[in-house]
C-alpha positions in Angstrom: 218.0 138.8 87.1 217.6 137.6 83.5 216.1 140.1 81.1 214.2 138.7 78.1 211.6 140.0 75.7 208.3 140.0 77.5 206.8 137.5 75.1 209.4 135.0 76.2 209.0 135.9 79.9 205.3 135.0 79.7 206.2 131.4 78.8 208.6 131.2 81.6 206.0 132.5 84.0 203.4 130.0 82.8 205.9 127.1 83.2 206.8 128.2 86.7 203.0 128.2 87.5 202.6 124.6 86.3 201.6 125.1 82.7 203.4 122.6 80.6 201.3 122.6 77.3 200.1 125.4 75.1 197.9 125.2 72.1 198.0 127.8 69.3 199.1 129.1 66.0 202.1 131.5 65.6 201.9 134.7 63.4 204.0 137.8 62.9 202.0 139.6 65.6 202.5 137.0 68.4 205.8 135.5 67.4 207.6 137.0 70.4 205.3 134.7 72.6 207.0 131.8 70.8 210.5 132.9 71.6 210.4 131.5 75.1 208.3 128.3 74.7 211.1 125.8 74.0 213.5 127.5 76.4 210.9 127.3 79.2 210.3 123.6 78.5 206.7 123.9 77.4 205.1 121.6 74.8 203.3 123.5 72.0 200.6 121.8 70.0 200.1 123.4 66.6 196.4 123.6 65.6 195.1 124.1 62.1 192.7 126.9 63.1 192.4 129.0 66.2 189.0 127.5 66.9 190.7 124.1 67.1 193.3 125.5 69.4 190.6 126.8 71.7 188.7 123.6 71.8 192.0 121.7 72.4 192.7 123.9 75.4 189.1 123.2 76.6 189.5 119.5 76.3 192.9 119.6 77.9 191.5 121.5 80.9 188.5 119.1 81.3 190.7 116.0 81.1 193.6 117.3 83.3 191.9 119.6 85.8 194.5 122.2 85.0 194.0 125.4 83.0 194.1 125.1 79.2 196.2 127.8 77.6 196.1 129.1 74.0 198.3 131.6 72.1 196.6 133.5 69.3 197.3 136.5 67.1 195.7 139.9 66.9 192.3 140.3 65.2 191.3 137.2 63.3 193.1 134.9 65.7 191.2 136.3 68.6 187.9 136.2 66.6 188.5 132.6 65.7 188.9 131.5 69.3 185.9 133.3 70.6 183.6 130.3 69.8 185.6 128.0 72.1 185.8 130.7 74.7 182.0 131.0 74.6 181.8 127.2 75.1 184.2 127.3 78.0 182.2 130.1 79.5 179.0 128.1 79.2 180.6 125.0 80.8 182.8 126.8 83.4 186.1 125.5 81.9 189.4 127.2 82.9 190.8 128.4 79.6 193.3 131.2 79.3 193.6 132.9 75.9 196.7 135.0 75.5 196.8 137.2 72.4 198.8 140.0 70.9 197.1 143.3 70.0 198.0 146.4 68.1 199.7 149.2 69.9 197.2 151.8 68.7 193.9 151.6 66.9 192.3 155.0 67.1 194.5 157.3 65.1 195.9 154.9 62.4 193.6 152.8 60.2 194.3 150.0 57.8 196.8 148.1 60.0 197.2 144.3 59.6 194.6 142.4 61.8 193.1 145.6 63.0 189.9 145.5 65.1 188.2 148.5 66.7 188.2 146.9 70.2 189.2 143.2 70.4 189.4 143.5 74.2 185.7 144.3 74.4 184.9 141.6 71.8 186.5 138.9 74.0 184.8 140.2 77.1 181.4 139.1 75.6 182.4 135.4 75.9 184.8 135.5 78.9 184.6 136.1 82.6 186.9 139.1 81.8 189.2 140.4 79.1 192.0 142.8 79.8 195.0 144.5 78.2 198.5 144.3 79.8 200.5 147.2 78.6 203.7 146.4 80.4 205.5 143.4 82.0 204.2 144.0 85.5 200.6 144.2 84.3 201.0 141.0 82.2 202.5 139.1 85.2 199.8 140.3 87.5 196.9 139.6 85.2 198.1 136.1 84.4 198.5 135.3 88.1 195.0 136.8 88.7 193.5 134.4 86.1 195.3 131.4 87.5 194.3 132.3 91.0 190.7 132.7 90.1 190.7 129.3 88.3 191.8 127.7 91.6 189.5 129.6 94.0 186.3 130.7 92.2 184.0 129.4 89.6 186.2 128.7 86.6 185.6 130.0 83.1 187.7 131.6 80.3 189.8 134.7 80.6 191.5 136.7 77.9 194.6 138.8 78.2 196.1 140.8 75.3 199.5 142.4 75.1 200.6 145.1 72.6 203.1 144.0 70.1 205.7 146.5 71.2 205.4 145.4 74.8 205.9 141.7 73.8 209.0 142.7 71.9 210.4 144.9 74.7 212.9 143.8 77.4 211.3 142.7 80.6 212.6 141.5 84.0 212.0 138.0 85.3 208.5 137.3 86.5 208.0 137.2 90.3 208.0 133.9 92.0 204.7 132.2 92.5 203.0 132.8 95.8 201.9 129.9 97.9 198.1 129.5 97.4 195.7 127.7 99.7 192.6 127.0 97.6 190.6 125.3 100.3 187.0 126.4 100.1 185.4 126.2 103.5 181.7 125.8 104.3 180.2 127.3 107.4 179.0 125.0 110.1 175.8 126.9 110.1 175.2 126.0 106.5 176.1 122.4 107.2 173.6 122.3 110.1 170.8 123.7 107.9 171.3 121.0 105.3 171.5 118.3 107.9 168.4 119.5 109.5 166.5 119.4 106.3 167.8 115.9 105.5 166.9 114.6 108.9 163.3 115.8 108.4 163.0 114.2 104.9 161.6 110.8 104.1 162.1 110.9 100.3 165.2 113.2 99.8 166.4 113.6 96.2 169.7 115.1 95.0 170.2 116.7 91.6 174.0 116.7 90.9 175.5 118.9 88.3 179.0 119.5 87.0 179.9 121.5 90.0 179.7 118.4 92.1 182.3 116.5 90.1 185.3 117.4 92.3 183.5 116.0 95.4 182.1 112.9 93.6 183.5 110.2 95.9 182.2 112.0 99.0 178.8 112.7 97.4 178.5 109.1 96.4 179.1 108.0 100.0 176.9 110.6 101.6 174.0 109.9 99.3 174.4 106.1 99.6 174.3 106.4 103.4 171.2 108.6 103.2 169.5 106.3 100.7 168.5 109.3 98.8 167.4 109.2 95.1 169.4 111.1 92.5 169.3 112.7 89.1 172.5 113.9 87.4 172.7 116.5 84.7 174.6 115.6 81.6 177.6 117.5 83.0 177.4 115.5 86.2 177.0 112.1 84.7 178.9 109.3 86.4 179.0 110.9 89.8 176.9 108.1 91.3 178.5 105.4 89.2 176.6 102.9 87.1 175.3 100.7 89.9 173.5 102.9 92.5 170.0 101.5 92.6 168.3 104.8 93.5 169.8 106.8 90.6 167.3 108.0 88.0 170.3 108.7 85.8 170.7 111.6 83.3 167.0 111.5 82.3 166.3 114.9 83.8 165.1 116.3 80.5 162.4 113.6 80.1 159.1 115.5 80.5 157.7 113.2 83.2 160.9 113.3 85.3 159.0 116.2 86.9 156.5 113.7 88.3 159.3 111.7 89.8 160.8 114.8 91.3 157.4 115.8 92.8 157.6 112.7 94.9 160.5 114.0 96.8 159.8 115.9 100.1 163.2 117.6 99.8 165.4 118.4 96.7 169.1 119.3 97.1 170.5 120.8 93.8 174.3 120.7 93.9 176.5 122.6 91.5 173.9 122.8 88.7 172.3 125.8 87.0 169.1 123.9 86.4 169.3 125.5 83.0 167.3 125.2 79.8 169.6 122.6 78.5 169.4 120.6 81.7 165.6 120.5 81.9 164.0 121.7 78.6 161.1 123.0 80.7 160.5 126.0 82.9 160.3 124.2 86.3 162.2 121.4 87.9 159.0 119.8 89.1 159.5 119.9 92.9 156.6 120.5 95.2 158.5 120.4 98.5 161.4 122.5 99.7 164.6 122.8 97.6 168.1 123.7 98.7 170.5 125.1 96.1 174.2 124.7 96.6 176.6 126.6 94.4 179.9 128.4 94.5 178.5 131.2 92.2 176.3 133.7 94.0 174.5 134.4 90.7 173.1 130.9 90.7 171.5 131.5 94.1 169.6 134.7 93.2 166.1 133.1 93.1 163.4 132.5 90.7 163.7 128.7 90.7 161.5 127.9 93.7 164.4 127.2 96.1 163.6 127.7 99.7 167.3 127.8 100.9 170.5 128.8 99.3 174.0 127.6 100.4 176.9 129.6 98.9 179.7 126.9 99.2 182.0 124.7 97.3 180.2 121.4 96.6 183.2 119.3 97.5 183.6 121.1 100.9 180.0 120.5 101.8 180.2 116.9 100.8 183.2 116.4 103.1 181.4 118.1 106.0 178.3 115.9 105.5 180.4 112.8 105.2 181.8 113.4 108.7 178.3 113.9 110.2 175.8 111.5 111.6 173.4 111.0 108.6 169.9 109.8 108.7 168.7 106.9 106.5 165.6 107.5 104.3 163.3 104.6 103.5 160.9 106.2 101.1 162.4 105.3 97.7 161.8 101.9 96.1 164.6 100.7 93.7 162.1 98.9 91.5 160.2 102.1 91.0 163.4 103.9 89.8 164.5 101.0 87.6 161.1 101.0 85.9 161.3 104.7 85.2 164.8 104.4 83.7 163.6 101.5 81.5 160.7 103.5 80.3 162.8 106.5 79.5 165.4 104.5 77.7 162.6 103.1 75.5 161.3 106.6 74.8 164.7 107.7 73.8 165.1 104.7 71.5 161.7 105.4 69.9 162.5 109.1 69.3 165.7 108.5 67.4 165.6 104.8 66.3 168.6 102.7 65.8 171.1 104.5 68.0 170.6 102.7 71.3 171.9 99.4 70.1 175.0 101.1 68.7 175.6 102.8 72.0 175.3 99.4 73.8 177.8 97.8 71.4 180.2 100.7 71.6 180.2 100.8 75.4 181.0 97.2 75.5 184.0 97.8 73.3 185.7 100.5 75.4 188.5 99.8 77.8 188.2 101.1 81.4 189.0 104.8 82.0 188.0 105.8 78.5 187.3 109.5 78.3 184.7 110.5 75.7 184.4 113.8 73.8 181.2 114.2 71.8 179.8 116.8 69.4 176.3 118.1 68.7 175.0 115.0 66.9 171.9 112.8 67.4 174.2 109.9 68.4 175.4 111.9 71.4 171.9 113.2 72.3 170.8 109.6 72.7 174.0 108.3 74.3 174.0 111.1 77.0 170.7 109.7 78.3 171.1 105.9 77.9 174.8 105.4 78.6 175.4 104.6 82.2 178.8 106.2 83.1 180.7 104.3 85.8 182.9 107.2 86.7 182.5 111.0 86.8 184.2 113.5 84.5 184.7 111.1 81.6 182.1 112.3 79.1 182.6 115.8 77.8 180.1 117.6 75.5 179.5 121.2 74.3 176.6 121.8 76.7 174.9 125.2 76.8 176.7 127.1 74.0 176.1 124.0 71.8 178.8 124.6 69.2 179.5 122.3 66.4 183.0 121.1 65.7 183.9 120.6 69.4 184.6 116.9 69.6 187.7 116.3 67.5 190.0 119.1 68.8 188.7 118.7 72.4 189.5 115.0 72.2 193.0 115.9 70.9 193.5 118.2 73.9 192.1 115.5 76.2 194.4 112.8 74.8 197.4 115.1 75.2 196.5 115.6 78.9 196.2 111.9 79.5 199.0 110.2 77.6 198.7 106.4 77.5 195.0 106.5 78.5 192.1 105.8 76.1 190.2 108.7 74.6 187.2 108.5 72.2 185.8 111.1 69.9 182.2 111.0 68.7 181.1 113.4 66.0 178.3 113.8 63.4 178.9 113.9 59.7 178.1 117.6 59.4 179.6 119.0 62.6 182.8 117.0 62.1 183.5 119.1 59.0 183.8 122.3 61.1 187.1 121.3 62.5 188.1 118.3 60.3 191.6 119.7 59.5 192.6 119.1 63.1 193.0 115.5 62.0 196.4 116.7 60.9 197.3 117.7 64.5 196.2 114.2 65.7 198.3 112.5 63.1 201.4 114.7 64.0 201.0 113.8 67.6 200.6 110.1 66.9 197.5 109.9 69.0 195.7 106.4 69.1 192.4 108.2 68.9 189.2 106.4 67.6 186.9 108.9 65.9 183.4 107.6 65.6 181.7 109.5 62.8 178.0 109.1 62.9 176.7 109.6 59.4 173.0 110.1 58.7 173.8 112.1 55.6 172.0 115.2 56.7 171.3 117.6 59.5 168.8 115.1 60.9 168.1 116.8 64.2 167.2 120.1 62.4 165.1 118.2 59.8 163.2 116.5 62.6 162.6 119.9 64.3 161.4 121.5 61.1 159.0 118.7 60.5 157.7 118.9 64.0 157.1 122.6 63.5 155.3 121.9 60.2 158.1 123.6 58.2 159.1 122.0 54.9 162.7 120.9 55.5 165.1 123.2 53.7 168.9 123.3 53.7 169.3 120.1 55.8 171.1 117.9 53.2 174.7 118.5 52.2 176.8 116.4 50.0 179.3 114.6 52.1 182.9 113.9 51.1 184.6 110.5 51.1 185.4 110.6 54.8 187.8 107.6 54.6 189.7 109.1 51.7 190.0 112.4 53.6 191.3 110.7 56.7 193.9 108.7 54.8 195.0 111.9 53.0 195.9 113.4 56.4 197.8 110.2 57.3 195.1 108.7 59.6 193.7 105.3 59.3 190.1 104.8 58.3 187.4 102.1 58.5 183.7 101.7 57.7 182.2 98.8 59.7 178.8 97.8 58.6 177.8 95.5 61.5 177.9 96.0 65.2 180.4 93.2 65.7 182.7 94.8 63.1 182.3 98.1 64.9 183.4 96.6 68.2 186.5 95.0 66.6 187.4 98.2 64.8 187.1 100.4 67.9 189.2 98.0 70.0 191.9 98.0 67.3 191.9 101.8 67.0 192.9 102.2 70.7 196.2 100.5 69.9 196.9 102.0 66.5 199.9 104.2 65.8 197.6 107.2 65.1 194.0 108.3 64.8 191.4 106.1 63.1 188.3 107.5 61.5 185.5 105.0 62.0 182.7 105.9 59.5 179.4 104.5 60.8 176.2 105.0 58.8 172.8 105.1 60.5 171.8 101.8 58.9 174.5 99.7 60.8 173.0 96.5 62.2 
């Protein structure tokens, strides 16, 4: 057996478990974790801030389907990554944060990076947070996290290791165990769902992010049923762009409740039906509803469901695909097309000028483009009006709603998909939260178009204040010269003033030698 410092052995364990990329920032407290990275054959991406490292790990996980891993230091490093961990927790993204910690915090005060209880702090935004005080515990906890990512509802985990333990000699990690991650669904549950579907004339499915892994099967099942669909923002693209009974991602439109009330059966798959999905208290169904989710907490009641199926969405889709499915005749494609047209017009009227830019941008993108967006009015409009032709290709900070997500997440996504197109969409204010990660994108040579939507203010907040009859305050900040900043980092920059110029600029950016900041003002035409 080869004995190494535990910090090095952790990298070897991760590599043996299929982890080939780590995002992070080294420091004197976690430098032992860096001893083994190169030897293990792992790629390390140096972030400019631990928040950036966490969002990169998040974007990598969403794009690759594998866990995103980040190395951070004691105290401030862990605090800085807690916002990305909170976002990953909100969106069920498998992110593993590995940090160092002080050996003792009770008797001795004034130590570098000291926190009273950083394990407990991380637990507030993670599925769990634990301390590994020796090699065996570190190996076991890492394997526990990776196993849970593969077999249960994913979400972030945090493991901290005392500095002395990281520096101490440790034996080789155990070999990985074979893991069968198949999530079966009982025949009794399948029969219940089939029975309800066979009795329905106007069935409707609400598909959330939990249905992404079974998207091809759900598309076939629903197409054979001729059921109507809504998708949440997280589930966008599951039905493709051409299913004629898809209401799209307009679930948050107030009168979508009236459309849902027309269904005599609603099947909600892999969705929380949360505040940010609906922006109202009730889905709007008047008939029975079946909830399907892998998380028991989502099936606890209070949402008007009449049946609950604890199952993996993909497993249920496969079972239904193999069954003799009925064909509903109650939905009219023209009725659904009219609703989508009306909602698109409403969206355009609420935030004027963005829909034409969305249409032009969509036409400019090559196939398989993966999009990462930030909290900005451009994304709020695009999430509704943009018909995605494939699932899992638009990622947004839903739920937790943090600013600064898009750029580092897009970097992580681009690292996960080398040679495939990735697009970042950010607003002028939120972009500045993680702007220094431009340096990481330049170092990596990523051909990443960064569309910066500039309305010169916190426009969404201003609109909300006006709507609440509050005189707008603190909603205008002086912006820098974004192009000059981008060029200072070594990136390219452009400022198209027409839609045709925007299309040309975006297309060129996908073949550039590095990132391109595309500064778009809200008066583009």
